[in-house]
Chimera marker file (.cmm) of the C-alpha trace (Angstrom):
<marker_set name="trace">
<marker id="1" x="39.340" y="-4.623" z="-25.324" r="1" g="1" b="0" radius="0.5"/>
<marker id="2" x="36.345" y="-3.685" z="-27.099" r="1" g="1" b="0" radius="0.5"/>
<marker id="3" x="33.644" y="-1.627" z="-27.237" r="1" g="1" b="0" radius="0.5"/>
<marker id="4" x="30.250" y="-2.935" z="-27.372" r="1" g="1" b="0" radius="0.5"/>
<marker id="5" x="26.934" y="-1.478" z="-28.012" r="1" g="1" b="0" radius="0.5"/>
<marker id="6" x="24.158" y="-3.797" z="-26.710" r="1" g="1" b="0" radius="0.5"/>
<marker id="7" x="20.607" y="-2.414" z="-28.572" r="1" g="1" b="0" radius="0.5"/>
<marker id="8" x="17.620" y="-2.857" z="-25.822" r="1" g="1" b="0" radius="0.5"/>
<marker id="9" x="19.874" y="-2.798" z="-22.912" r="1" g="1" b="0" radius="0.5"/>
<marker id="10" x="17.246" y="-3.665" z="-20.104" r="1" g="1" b="0" radius="0.5"/>
<marker id="11" x="17.901" y="-5.992" z="-17.319" r="1" g="1" b="0" radius="0.5"/>
<marker id="12" x="19.729" y="-8.764" z="-19.576" r="1" g="1" b="0" radius="0.5"/>
<marker id="13" x="21.799" y="-6.125" z="-20.889" r="1" g="1" b="0" radius="0.5"/>
<marker id="14" x="23.032" y="-4.971" z="-17.697" r="1" g="1" b="0" radius="0.5"/>
<marker id="15" x="23.512" y="-8.206" z="-16.446" r="1" g="1" b="0" radius="0.5"/>
<marker id="16" x="25.531" y="-8.819" z="-19.875" r="1" g="1" b="0" radius="0.5"/>
<marker id="17" x="27.403" y="-5.556" z="-19.962" r="1" g="1" b="0" radius="0.5"/>
<marker id="18" x="28.793" y="-6.434" z="-15.942" r="1" g="1" b="0" radius="0.5"/>
<marker id="19" x="30.129" y="-9.508" z="-17.897" r="1" g="1" b="0" radius="0.5"/>
<marker id="20" x="31.699" y="-7.792" z="-20.433" r="1" g="1" b="0" radius="0.5"/>
<marker id="21" x="33.062" y="-4.957" z="-18.300" r="1" g="1" b="0" radius="0.5"/>
<marker id="22" x="34.528" y="-7.085" z="-15.996" r="1" g="1" b="0" radius="0.5"/>
<marker id="23" x="36.464" y="-8.360" z="-18.732" r="1" g="1" b="0" radius="0.5"/>
<marker id="24" x="37.693" y="-5.044" z="-19.749" r="1" g="1" b="0" radius="0.5"/>
<marker id="25" x="35.249" y="-4.356" z="-22.731" r="1" g="1" b="0" radius="0.5"/>
<marker id="26" x="33.467" y="-0.689" z="-22.992" r="1" g="1" b="0" radius="0.5"/>
<marker id="27" x="29.734" y="-0.962" z="-22.746" r="1" g="1" b="0" radius="0.5"/>
<marker id="28" x="27.311" y="1.388" z="-24.421" r="1" g="1" b="0" radius="0.5"/>
<marker id="29" x="23.401" y="0.363" z="-23.965" r="1" g="1" b="0" radius="0.5"/>
<marker id="30" x="20.340" y="1.912" z="-25.411" r="1" g="1" b="0" radius="0.5"/>
<marker id="31" x="17.146" y="2.452" z="-24.347" r="1" g="1" b="0" radius="0.5"/>
<marker id="32" x="13.850" y="3.936" z="-25.025" r="1" g="1" b="0" radius="0.5"/>
<marker id="33" x="13.115" y="5.630" z="-21.877" r="1" g="1" b="0" radius="0.5"/>
<marker id="34" x="15.181" y="8.723" z="-20.872" r="1" g="1" b="0" radius="0.5"/>
<marker id="35" x="14.916" y="8.300" z="-17.147" r="1" g="1" b="0" radius="0.5"/>
<marker id="36" x="16.814" y="4.849" z="-17.701" r="1" g="1" b="0" radius="0.5"/>
<marker id="37" x="20.014" y="6.451" z="-19.530" r="1" g="1" b="0" radius="0.5"/>
<marker id="38" x="20.963" y="7.923" z="-15.850" r="1" g="1" b="0" radius="0.5"/>
<marker id="39" x="20.330" y="3.886" z="-14.653" r="1" g="1" b="0" radius="0.5"/>
<marker id="40" x="22.323" y="2.769" z="-17.126" r="1" g="1" b="0" radius="0.5"/>
<marker id="41" x="25.373" y="4.877" z="-16.525" r="1" g="1" b="0" radius="0.5"/>
<marker id="42" x="25.470" y="4.369" z="-12.476" r="1" g="1" b="0" radius="0.5"/>
<marker id="43" x="25.867" y="0.320" z="-14.144" r="1" g="1" b="0" radius="0.5"/>
<marker id="44" x="28.900" y="1.586" z="-15.927" r="1" g="1" b="0" radius="0.5"/>
<marker id="45" x="27.241" y="1.592" z="-19.224" r="1" g="1" b="0" radius="0.5"/>
<marker id="46" x="27.313" y="4.398" z="-21.518" r="1" g="1" b="0" radius="0.5"/>
<marker id="47" x="23.681" y="5.247" z="-21.416" r="1" g="1" b="0" radius="0.5"/>
<marker id="48" x="22.058" y="6.326" z="-25.062" r="1" g="1" b="0" radius="0.5"/>
<marker id="49" x="18.778" y="7.236" z="-25.411" r="1" g="1" b="0" radius="0.5"/>
<marker id="50" x="17.702" y="5.526" z="-28.676" r="1" g="1" b="0" radius="0.5"/>
<marker id="51" x="14.649" y="3.598" z="-30.599" r="1" g="1" b="0" radius="0.5"/>
<marker id="52" x="15.346" y="0.639" z="-32.454" r="1" g="1" b="0" radius="0.5"/>
<marker id="53" x="12.016" y="1.454" z="-34.585" r="1" g="1" b="0" radius="0.5"/>
<marker id="54" x="14.110" y="4.881" z="-35.791" r="1" g="1" b="0" radius="0.5"/>
<marker id="55" x="17.061" y="4.206" z="-37.231" r="1" g="1" b="0" radius="0.5"/>
<marker id="56" x="18.382" y="7.456" z="-37.197" r="1" g="1" b="0" radius="0.5"/>
<marker id="57" x="18.473" y="7.578" z="-33.055" r="1" g="1" b="0" radius="0.5"/>
<marker id="58" x="20.682" y="4.330" z="-33.265" r="1" g="1" b="0" radius="0.5"/>
<marker id="59" x="23.244" y="5.272" z="-35.880" r="1" g="1" b="0" radius="0.5"/>
<marker id="60" x="25.484" y="7.721" z="-33.744" r="1" g="1" b="0" radius="0.5"/>
<marker id="61" x="25.623" y="5.597" z="-31.026" r="1" g="1" b="0" radius="0.5"/>
<marker id="62" x="27.244" y="2.965" z="-33.522" r="1" g="1" b="0" radius="0.5"/>
<marker id="63" x="29.969" y="5.516" z="-33.291" r="1" g="1" b="0" radius="0.5"/>
<marker id="64" x="33.182" y="3.471" z="-32.430" r="1" g="1" b="0" radius="0.5"/>
<marker id="65" x="31.741" y="0.332" z="-31.689" r="1" g="1" b="0" radius="0.5"/>
<marker id="66" x="33.345" y="-3.074" z="-32.371" r="1" g="1" b="0" radius="0.5"/>
<marker id="67" x="30.658" y="-5.241" z="-31.630" r="1" g="1" b="0" radius="0.5"/>
<marker id="68" x="27.012" y="-4.540" z="-32.066" r="1" g="1" b="0" radius="0.5"/>
<marker id="69" x="24.630" y="-7.261" z="-29.989" r="1" g="1" b="0" radius="0.5"/>
<marker id="70" x="20.807" y="-6.829" z="-30.865" r="1" g="1" b="0" radius="0.5"/>
<marker id="71" x="19.075" y="-7.973" z="-27.729" r="1" g="1" b="0" radius="0.5"/>
<marker id="72" x="15.660" y="-7.729" z="-29.047" r="1" g="1" b="0" radius="0.5"/>
<marker id="73" x="14.285" y="-11.318" z="-28.575" r="1" g="1" b="0" radius="0.5"/>
<marker id="74" x="11.262" y="-10.682" z="-26.480" r="1" g="1" b="0" radius="0.5"/>
<marker id="75" x="10.884" y="-7.103" z="-27.500" r="1" g="1" b="0" radius="0.5"/>
<marker id="76" x="7.152" y="-5.982" z="-26.910" r="1" g="1" b="0" radius="0.5"/>
<marker id="77" x="5.081" y="-4.664" z="-29.636" r="1" g="1" b="0" radius="0.5"/>
<marker id="78" x="2.305" y="-4.671" z="-32.222" r="1" g="1" b="0" radius="0.5"/>
<marker id="79" x="2.627" y="-7.487" z="-34.693" r="1" g="1" b="0" radius="0.5"/>
<marker id="80" x="3.561" y="-5.172" z="-37.500" r="1" g="1" b="0" radius="0.5"/>
<marker id="81" x="6.175" y="-3.373" z="-35.011" r="1" g="1" b="0" radius="0.5"/>
<marker id="82" x="7.353" y="-6.508" z="-34.201" r="1" g="1" b="0" radius="0.5"/>
<marker id="83" x="7.842" y="-7.489" z="-37.789" r="1" g="1" b="0" radius="0.5"/>
<marker id="84" x="9.601" y="-4.765" z="-38.611" r="1" g="1" b="0" radius="0.5"/>
<marker id="85" x="12.055" y="-4.560" z="-35.826" r="1" g="1" b="0" radius="0.5"/>
<marker id="86" x="13.178" y="-8.181" z="-36.669" r="1" g="1" b="0" radius="0.5"/>
<marker id="87" x="12.612" y="-7.536" z="-40.827" r="1" g="1" b="0" radius="0.5"/>
<marker id="88" x="13.444" y="-4.563" z="-42.636" r="1" g="1" b="0" radius="0.5"/>
<marker id="89" x="14.391" y="-2.476" z="-39.561" r="1" g="1" b="0" radius="0.5"/>
<marker id="90" x="16.786" y="-4.669" z="-38.980" r="1" g="1" b="0" radius="0.5"/>
<marker id="91" x="17.762" y="-4.971" z="-42.592" r="1" g="1" b="0" radius="0.5"/>
<marker id="92" x="18.499" y="-1.512" z="-42.731" r="1" g="1" b="0" radius="0.5"/>
<marker id="93" x="21.040" y="-1.157" z="-39.486" r="1" g="1" b="0" radius="0.5"/>
<marker id="94" x="22.845" y="-3.823" z="-40.900" r="1" g="1" b="0" radius="0.5"/>
<marker id="95" x="23.420" y="-2.166" z="-44.272" r="1" g="1" b="0" radius="0.5"/>
<marker id="96" x="24.664" y="0.987" z="-41.987" r="1" g="1" b="0" radius="0.5"/>
<marker id="97" x="27.600" y="-1.542" z="-40.311" r="1" g="1" b="0" radius="0.5"/>
<marker id="98" x="29.231" y="-1.533" z="-43.414" r="1" g="1" b="0" radius="0.5"/>
<marker id="99" x="30.027" y="2.330" z="-42.913" r="1" g="1" b="0" radius="0.5"/>
<marker id="100" x="30.874" y="1.647" z="-39.530" r="1" g="1" b="0" radius="0.5"/>
<marker id="101" x="33.847" y="0.487" z="-37.136" r="1" g="1" b="0" radius="0.5"/>
<marker id="102" x="31.199" y="-2.832" z="-36.439" r="1" g="1" b="0" radius="0.5"/>
<marker id="103" x="33.326" y="-5.891" z="-36.686" r="1" g="1" b="0" radius="0.5"/>
<marker id="104" x="31.098" y="-8.358" z="-35.206" r="1" g="1" b="0" radius="0.5"/>
<marker id="105" x="27.260" y="-8.907" z="-34.539" r="1" g="1" b="0" radius="0.5"/>
<marker id="106" x="25.224" y="-10.699" z="-32.128" r="1" g="1" b="0" radius="0.5"/>
<marker id="107" x="21.651" y="-11.339" z="-32.710" r="1" g="1" b="0" radius="0.5"/>
<marker id="108" x="19.452" y="-12.931" z="-29.957" r="1" g="1" b="0" radius="0.5"/>
<marker id="109" x="17.148" y="-15.739" z="-31.980" r="1" g="1" b="0" radius="0.5"/>
<marker id="110" x="15.278" y="-16.270" z="-29.322" r="1" g="1" b="0" radius="0.5"/>
<marker id="111" x="12.883" y="-15.179" z="-26.880" r="1" g="1" b="0" radius="0.5"/>
<marker id="112" x="9.289" y="-14.254" z="-26.785" r="1" g="1" b="0" radius="0.5"/>
<marker id="113" x="8.698" y="-12.545" z="-30.339" r="1" g="1" b="0" radius="0.5"/>
<marker id="114" x="7.283" y="-14.950" z="-32.815" r="1" g="1" b="0" radius="0.5"/>
<marker id="115" x="9.607" y="-18.032" z="-33.964" r="1" g="1" b="0" radius="0.5"/>
<marker id="116" x="9.199" y="-16.775" z="-37.833" r="1" g="1" b="0" radius="0.5"/>
<marker id="117" x="10.222" y="-13.499" z="-37.087" r="1" g="1" b="0" radius="0.5"/>
<marker id="118" x="13.413" y="-14.599" z="-34.876" r="1" g="1" b="0" radius="0.5"/>
<marker id="119" x="14.264" y="-16.779" z="-37.844" r="1" g="1" b="0" radius="0.5"/>
<marker id="120" x="13.942" y="-14.190" z="-40.811" r="1" g="1" b="0" radius="0.5"/>
<marker id="121" x="16.053" y="-11.651" z="-38.398" r="1" g="1" b="0" radius="0.5"/>
<marker id="122" x="18.854" y="-14.275" z="-38.004" r="1" g="1" b="0" radius="0.5"/>
<marker id="123" x="18.915" y="-15.356" z="-41.595" r="1" g="1" b="0" radius="0.5"/>
<marker id="124" x="18.928" y="-11.440" z="-42.389" r="1" g="1" b="0" radius="0.5"/>
<marker id="125" x="22.146" y="-11.205" z="-40.120" r="1" g="1" b="0" radius="0.5"/>
<marker id="126" x="23.918" y="-14.297" z="-41.920" r="1" g="1" b="0" radius="0.5"/>
<marker id="127" x="23.372" y="-12.771" z="-45.293" r="1" g="1" b="0" radius="0.5"/>
<marker id="128" x="24.335" y="-9.381" z="-44.134" r="1" g="1" b="0" radius="0.5"/>
<marker id="129" x="27.286" y="-10.162" z="-42.207" r="1" g="1" b="0" radius="0.5"/>
<marker id="130" x="28.154" y="-13.263" z="-44.959" r="1" g="1" b="0" radius="0.5"/>
<marker id="131" x="28.376" y="-10.810" z="-47.426" r="1" g="1" b="0" radius="0.5"/>
<marker id="132" x="30.171" y="-8.157" z="-45.779" r="1" g="1" b="0" radius="0.5"/>
<marker id="133" x="32.466" y="-10.628" z="-43.905" r="1" g="1" b="0" radius="0.5"/>
<marker id="134" x="31.826" y="-9.487" z="-40.726" r="1" g="1" b="0" radius="0.5"/>
<marker id="135" x="31.860" y="-11.921" z="-37.756" r="1" g="1" b="0" radius="0.5"/>
<marker id="136" x="28.282" y="-13.056" z="-35.937" r="1" g="1" b="0" radius="0.5"/>
<marker id="137" x="26.999" y="-14.857" z="-33.512" r="1" g="1" b="0" radius="0.5"/>
<marker id="138" x="23.617" y="-15.932" z="-32.430" r="1" g="1" b="0" radius="0.5"/>
<marker id="139" x="21.977" y="-16.349" z="-29.245" r="1" g="1" b="0" radius="0.5"/>
<marker id="140" x="19.559" y="-19.299" z="-29.167" r="1" g="1" b="0" radius="0.5"/>
<marker id="141" x="18.926" y="-19.595" z="-25.616" r="1" g="1" b="0" radius="0.5"/>
<marker id="142" x="15.631" y="-18.015" z="-24.255" r="1" g="1" b="0" radius="0.5"/>
<marker id="143" x="16.236" y="-15.545" z="-21.989" r="1" g="1" b="0" radius="0.5"/>
<marker id="144" x="13.952" y="-17.544" z="-19.242" r="1" g="1" b="0" radius="0.5"/>
<marker id="145" x="16.486" y="-20.340" z="-19.261" r="1" g="1" b="0" radius="0.5"/>
<marker id="146" x="19.423" y="-20.472" z="-16.709" r="1" g="1" b="0" radius="0.5"/>
<marker id="147" x="22.072" y="-20.343" z="-19.477" r="1" g="1" b="0" radius="0.5"/>
<marker id="148" x="21.055" y="-17.372" z="-21.311" r="1" g="1" b="0" radius="0.5"/>
<marker id="149" x="24.281" y="-15.405" z="-19.748" r="1" g="1" b="0" radius="0.5"/>
<marker id="150" x="26.525" y="-17.573" z="-20.372" r="1" g="1" b="0" radius="0.5"/>
<marker id="151" x="25.415" y="-18.003" z="-24.391" r="1" g="1" b="0" radius="0.5"/>
<marker id="152" x="25.015" y="-14.676" z="-24.849" r="1" g="1" b="0" radius="0.5"/>
<marker id="153" x="28.961" y="-14.083" z="-23.393" r="1" g="1" b="0" radius="0.5"/>
<marker id="154" x="30.096" y="-16.888" z="-25.530" r="1" g="1" b="0" radius="0.5"/>
<marker id="155" x="28.408" y="-15.256" z="-28.361" r="1" g="1" b="0" radius="0.5"/>
<marker id="156" x="30.188" y="-12.114" z="-27.976" r="1" g="1" b="0" radius="0.5"/>
<marker id="157" x="33.458" y="-13.575" z="-27.258" r="1" g="1" b="0" radius="0.5"/>
<marker id="158" x="32.792" y="-15.479" z="-30.778" r="1" g="1" b="0" radius="0.5"/>
<marker id="159" x="32.570" y="-12.340" z="-32.717" r="1" g="1" b="0" radius="0.5"/>
<marker id="160" x="35.636" y="-10.289" z="-30.700" r="1" g="1" b="0" radius="0.5"/>
<marker id="161" x="38.270" y="-9.132" z="-32.912" r="1" g="1" b="0" radius="0.5"/>
<marker id="162" x="41.013" y="-11.600" z="-32.548" r="1" g="1" b="0" radius="0.5"/>
<marker id="163" x="38.697" y="-14.502" z="-31.601" r="1" g="1" b="0" radius="0.5"/>
<marker id="164" x="39.813" y="-17.901" z="-32.280" r="1" g="1" b="0" radius="0.5"/>
<marker id="165" x="35.973" y="-18.924" z="-32.781" r="1" g="1" b="0" radius="0.5"/>
<marker id="166" x="35.029" y="-16.166" z="-35.052" r="1" g="1" b="0" radius="0.5"/>
<marker id="167" x="33.631" y="-17.081" z="-37.879" r="1" g="1" b="0" radius="0.5"/>
<marker id="168" x="35.245" y="-15.628" z="-41.263" r="1" g="1" b="0" radius="0.5"/>
<link id1="1" id2="2" r="1" g="1" b="0" radius="0.2"/>
<link id1="2" id2="3" r="1" g="1" b="0" radius="0.2"/>
<link id1="3" id2="4" r="1" g="1" b="0" radius="0.2"/>
<link id1="4" id2="5" r="1" g="1" b="0" radius="0.2"/>
<link id1="5" id2="6" r="1" g="1" b="0" radius="0.2"/>
<link id1="6" id2="7" r="1" g="1" b="0" radius="0.2"/>
<link id1="7" id2="8" r="1" g="1" b="0" radius="0.2"/>
<link id1="8" id2="9" r="1" g="1" b="0" radius="0.2"/>
<link id1="9" id2="10" r="1" g="1" b="0" radius="0.2"/>
<link id1="10" id2="11" r="1" g="1" b="0" radius="0.2"/>
<link id1="11" id2="12" r="1" g="1" b="0" radius="0.2"/>
<link id1="12" id2="13" r="1" g="1" b="0" radius="0.2"/>
<link id1="13" id2="14" r="1" g="1" b="0" radius="0.2"/>
<link id1="14" id2="15" r="1" g="1" b="0" radius="0.2"/>
<link id1="15" id2="16" r="1" g="1" b="0" radius="0.2"/>
<link id1="16" id2="17" r="1" g="1" b="0" radius="0.2"/>
<link id1="17" id2="18" r="1" g="1" b="0" radius="0.2"/>
<link id1="18" id2="19" r="1" g="1" b="0" radius="0.2"/>
<link id1="19" id2="20" r="1" g="1" b="0" radius="0.2"/>
<link id1="20" id2="21" r="1" g="1" b="0" radius="0.2"/>
<link id1="21" id2="22" r="1" g="1" b="0" radius="0.2"/>
<link id1="22" id2="23" r="1" g="1" b="0" radius="0.2"/>
<link id1="23" id2="24" r="1" g="1" b="0" radius="0.2"/>
<link id1="24" id2="25" r="1" g="1" b="0" radius="0.2"/>
<link id1="25" id2="26" r="1" g="1" b="0" radius="0.2"/>
<link id1="26" id2="27" r="1" g="1" b="0" radius="0.2"/>
<link id1="27" id2="28" r="1" g="1" b="0" radius="0.2"/>
<link id1="28" id2="29" r="1" g="1" b="0" radius="0.2"/>
<link id1="29" id2="30" r="1" g="1" b="0" radius="0.2"/>
<link id1="30" id2="31" r="1" g="1" b="0" radius="0.2"/>
<link id1="31" id2="32" r="1" g="1" b="0" radius="0.2"/>
<link id1="32" id2="33" r="1" g="1" b="0" radius="0.2"/>
<link id1="33" id2="34" r="1" g="1" b="0" radius="0.2"/>
<link id1="34" id2="35" r="1" g="1" b="0" radius="0.2"/>
<link id1="35" id2="36" r="1" g="1" b="0" radius="0.2"/>
<link id1="36" id2="37" r="1" g="1" b="0" radius="0.2"/>
<link id1="37" id2="38" r="1" g="1" b="0" radius="0.2"/>
<link id1="38" id2="39" r="1" g="1" b="0" radius="0.2"/>
<link id1="39" id2="40" r="1" g="1" b="0" radius="0.2"/>
<link id1="40" id2="41" r="1" g="1" b="0" radius="0.2"/>
<link id1="41" id2="42" r="1" g="1" b="0" radius="0.2"/>
<link id1="42" id2="43" r="1" g="1" b="0" radius="0.2"/>
<link id1="43" id2="44" r="1" g="1" b="0" radius="0.2"/>
<link id1="44" id2="45" r="1" g="1" b="0" radius="0.2"/>
<link id1="45" id2="46" r="1" g="1" b="0" radius="0.2"/>
<link id1="46" id2="47" r="1" g="1" b="0" radius="0.2"/>
<link id1="47" id2="48" r="1" g="1" b="0" radius="0.2"/>
<link id1="48" id2="49" r="1" g="1" b="0" radius="0.2"/>
<link id1="49" id2="50" r="1" g="1" b="0" radius="0.2"/>
<link id1="50" id2="51" r="1" g="1" b="0" radius="0.2"/>
<link id1="51" id2="52" r="1" g="1" b="0" radius="0.2"/>
<link id1="52" id2="53" r="1" g="1" b="0" radius="0.2"/>
<link id1="53" id2="54" r="1" g="1" b="0" radius="0.2"/>
<link id1="54" id2="55" r="1" g="1" b="0" radius="0.2"/>
<link id1="55" id2="56" r="1" g="1" b="0" radius="0.2"/>
<link id1="56" id2="57" r="1" g="1" b="0" radius="0.2"/>
<link id1="57" id2="58" r="1" g="1" b="0" radius="0.2"/>
<link id1="58" id2="59" r="1" g="1" b="0" radius="0.2"/>
<link id1="59" id2="60" r="1" g="1" b="0" radius="0.2"/>
<link id1="60" id2="61" r="1" g="1" b="0" radius="0.2"/>
<link id1="61" id2="62" r="1" g="1" b="0" radius="0.2"/>
<link id1="62" id2="63" r="1" g="1" b="0" radius="0.2"/>
<link id1="63" id2="64" r="1" g="1" b="0" radius="0.2"/>
<link id1="64" id2="65" r="1" g="1" b="0" radius="0.2"/>
<link id1="65" id2="66" r="1" g="1" b="0" radius="0.2"/>
<link id1="66" id2="67" r="1" g="1" b="0" radius="0.2"/>
<link id1="67" id2="68" r="1" g="1" b="0" radius="0.2"/>
<link id1="68" id2="69" r="1" g="1" b="0" radius="0.2"/>
<link id1="69" id2="70" r="1" g="1" b="0" radius="0.2"/>
<link id1="70" id2="71" r="1" g="1" b="0" radius="0.2"/>
<link id1="71" id2="72" r="1" g="1" b="0" radius="0.2"/>
<link id1="72" id2="73" r="1" g="1" b="0" radius="0.2"/>
<link id1="73" id2="74" r="1" g="1" b="0" radius="0.2"/>
<link id1="74" id2="75" r="1" g="1" b="0" radius="0.2"/>
<link id1="75" id2="76" r="1" g="1" b="0" radius="0.2"/>
<link id1="76" id2="77" r="1" g="1" b="0" radius="0.2"/>
<link id1="77" id2="78" r="1" g="1" b="0" radius="0.2"/>
<link id1="78" id2="79" r="1" g="1" b="0" radius="0.2"/>
<link id1="79" id2="80" r="1" g="1" b="0" radius="0.2"/>
<link id1="80" id2="81" r="1" g="1" b="0" radius="0.2"/>
<link id1="81" id2="82" r="1" g="1" b="0" radius="0.2"/>
<link id1="82" id2="83" r="1" g="1" b="0" radius="0.2"/>
<link id1="83" id2="84" r="1" g="1" b="0" radius="0.2"/>
<link id1="84" id2="85" r="1" g="1" b="0" radius="0.2"/>
<link id1="85" id2="86" r="1" g="1" b="0" radius="0.2"/>
<link id1="86" id2="87" r="1" g="1" b="0" radius="0.2"/>
<link id1="87" id2="88" r="1" g="1" b="0" radius="0.2"/>
<link id1="88" id2="89" r="1" g="1" b="0" radius="0.2"/>
<link id1="89" id2="90" r="1" g="1" b="0" radius="0.2"/>
<link id1="90" id2="91" r="1" g="1" b="0" radius="0.2"/>
<link id1="91" id2="92" r="1" g="1" b="0" radius="0.2"/>
<link id1="92" id2="93" r="1" g="1" b="0" radius="0.2"/>
<link id1="93" id2="94" r="1" g="1" b="0" radius="0.2"/>
<link id1="94" id2="95" r="1" g="1" b="0" radius="0.2"/>
<link id1="95" id2="96" r="1" g="1" b="0" radius="0.2"/>
<link id1="96" id2="97" r="1" g="1" b="0" radius="0.2"/>
<link id1="97" id2="98" r="1" g="1" b="0" radius="0.2"/>
<link id1="98" id2="99" r="1" g="1" b="0" radius="0.2"/>
<link id1="99" id2="100" r="1" g="1" b="0" radius="0.2"/>
<link id1="100" id2="101" r="1" g="1" b="0" radius="0.2"/>
<link id1="101" id2="102" r="1" g="1" b="0" radius="0.2"/>
<link id1="102" id2="103" r="1" g="1" b="0" radius="0.2"/>
<link id1="103" id2="104" r="1" g="1" b="0" radius="0.2"/>
<link id1="104" id2="105" r="1" g="1" b="0" radius="0.2"/>
<link id1="105" id2="106" r="1" g="1" b="0" radius="0.2"/>
<link id1="106" id2="107" r="1" g="1" b="0" radius="0.2"/>
<link id1="107" id2="108" r="1" g="1" b="0" radius="0.2"/>
<link id1="108" id2="109" r="1" g="1" b="0" radius="0.2"/>
<link id1="109" id2="110" r="1" g="1" b="0" radius="0.2"/>
<link id1="110" id2="111" r="1" g="1" b="0" radius="0.2"/>
<link id1="111" id2="112" r="1" g="1" b="0" radius="0.2"/>
<link id1="112" id2="113" r="1" g="1" b="0" radius="0.2"/>
<link id1="113" id2="114" r="1" g="1" b="0" radius="0.2"/>
<link id1="114" id2="115" r="1" g="1" b="0" radius="0.2"/>
<link id1="115" id2="116" r="1" g="1" b="0" radius="0.2"/>
<link id1="116" id2="117" r="1" g="1" b="0" radius="0.2"/>
<link id1="117" id2="118" r="1" g="1" b="0" radius="0.2"/>
<link id1="118" id2="119" r="1" g="1" b="0" radius="0.2"/>
<link id1="119" id2="120" r="1" g="1" b="0" radius="0.2"/>
<link id1="120" id2="121" r="1" g="1" b="0" radius="0.2"/>
<link id1="121" id2="122" r="1" g="1" b="0" radius="0.2"/>
<link id1="122" id2="123" r="1" g="1" b="0" radius="0.2"/>
<link id1="123" id2="124" r="1" g="1" b="0" radius="0.2"/>
<link id1="124" id2="125" r="1" g="1" b="0" radius="0.2"/>
<link id1="125" id2="126" r="1" g="1" b="0" radius="0.2"/>
<link id1="126" id2="127" r="1" g="1" b="0" radius="0.2"/>
<link id1="127" id2="128" r="1" g="1" b="0" radius="0.2"/>
<link id1="128" id2="129" r="1" g="1" b="0" radius="0.2"/>
<link id1="129" id2="130" r="1" g="1" b="0" radius="0.2"/>
<link id1="130" id2="131" r="1" g="1" b="0" radius="0.2"/>
<link id1="131" id2="132" r="1" g="1" b="0" radius="0.2"/>
<link id1="132" id2="133" r="1" g="1" b="0" radius="0.2"/>
<link id1="133" id2="134" r="1" g="1" b="0" radius="0.2"/>
<link id1="134" id2="135" r="1" g="1" b="0" radius="0.2"/>
<link id1="135" id2="136" r="1" g="1" b="0" radius="0.2"/>
<link id1="136" id2="137" r="1" g="1" b="0" radius="0.2"/>
<link id1="137" id2="138" r="1" g="1" b="0" radius="0.2"/>
<link id1="138" id2="139" r="1" g="1" b="0" radius="0.2"/>
<link id1="139" id2="140" r="1" g="1" b="0" radius="0.2"/>
<link id1="140" id2="141" r="1" g="1" b="0" radius="0.2"/>
<link id1="141" id2="142" r="1" g="1" b="0" radius="0.2"/>
<link id1="142" id2="143" r="1" g="1" b="0" radius="0.2"/>
<link id1="143" id2="144" r="1" g="1" b="0" radius="0.2"/>
<link id1="144" id2="145" r="1" g="1" b="0" radius="0.2"/>
<link id1="145" id2="146" r="1" g="1" b="0" radius="0.2"/>
<link id1="146" id2="147" r="1" g="1" b="0" radius="0.2"/>
<link id1="147" id2="148" r="1" g="1" b="0" radius="0.2"/>
<link id1="148" id2="149" r="1" g="1" b="0" radius="0.2"/>
<link id1="149" id2="150" r="1" g="1" b="0" radius="0.2"/>
<link id1="150" id2="151" r="1" g="1" b="0" radius="0.2"/>
<link id1="151" id2="152" r="1" g="1" b="0" radius="0.2"/>
<link id1="152" id2="153" r="1" g="1" b="0" radius="0.2"/>
<link id1="153" id2="154" r="1" g="1" b="0" radius="0.2"/>
<link id1="154" id2="155" r="1" g="1" b="0" radius="0.2"/>
<link id1="155" id2="156" r="1" g="1" b="0" radius="0.2"/>
<link id1="156" id2="157" r="1" g="1" b="0" radius="0.2"/>
<link id1="157" id2="158" r="1" g="1" b="0" radius="0.2"/>
<link id1="158" id2="159" r="1" g="1" b="0" radius="0.2"/>
<link id1="159" id2="160" r="1" g="1" b="0" radius="0.2"/>
<link id1="160" id2="161" r="1" g="1" b="0" radius="0.2"/>
<link id1="161" id2="162" r="1" g="1" b="0" radius="0.2"/>
<link id1="162" id2="163" r="1" g="1" b="0" radius="0.2"/>
<link id1="163" id2="164" r="1" g="1" b="0" radius="0.2"/>
<link id1="164" id2="165" r="1" g="1" b="0" radius="0.2"/>
<link id1="165" id2="166" r="1" g="1" b="0" radius="0.2"/>
<link id1="166" id2="167" r="1" g="1" b="0" radius="0.2"/>
<link id1="167" id2="168" r="1" g="1" b="0" radius="0.2"/>
</marker_set>
């Protein structure tokens, strides 16, 4: 059993959380909207009020987390904000992981965010996780495709500690 943190736990995150919970994992999910914290709780998810634009709000949510799932492939925002989310803010978050219990990272590398930003984010994850020897996986199926839930669950499975599929 692992505790998973889903950053940006919207509809897709709740769906993924349900599957993870059925497998015995504990799931924590972030939301920017205070009213969603209670909704996440009703779905059996530890709801956390946090904003990916403000790293200081995310760091406490990493406590006792084994797997980090970043679902920002279809984040909405201005181009500069999206560029920061998939660039400097993501890189800062990945640096913080060295001081946490996170031992696996999943990054959504497909969605409505411009492909170059998603590619940059995927490269940042590969660099940071490679340097720290933390297994990582990319979700490369857009959320609009029927295979997204299966791809997301497979990505999480592949980075779980003890997984035969976890990259070195």
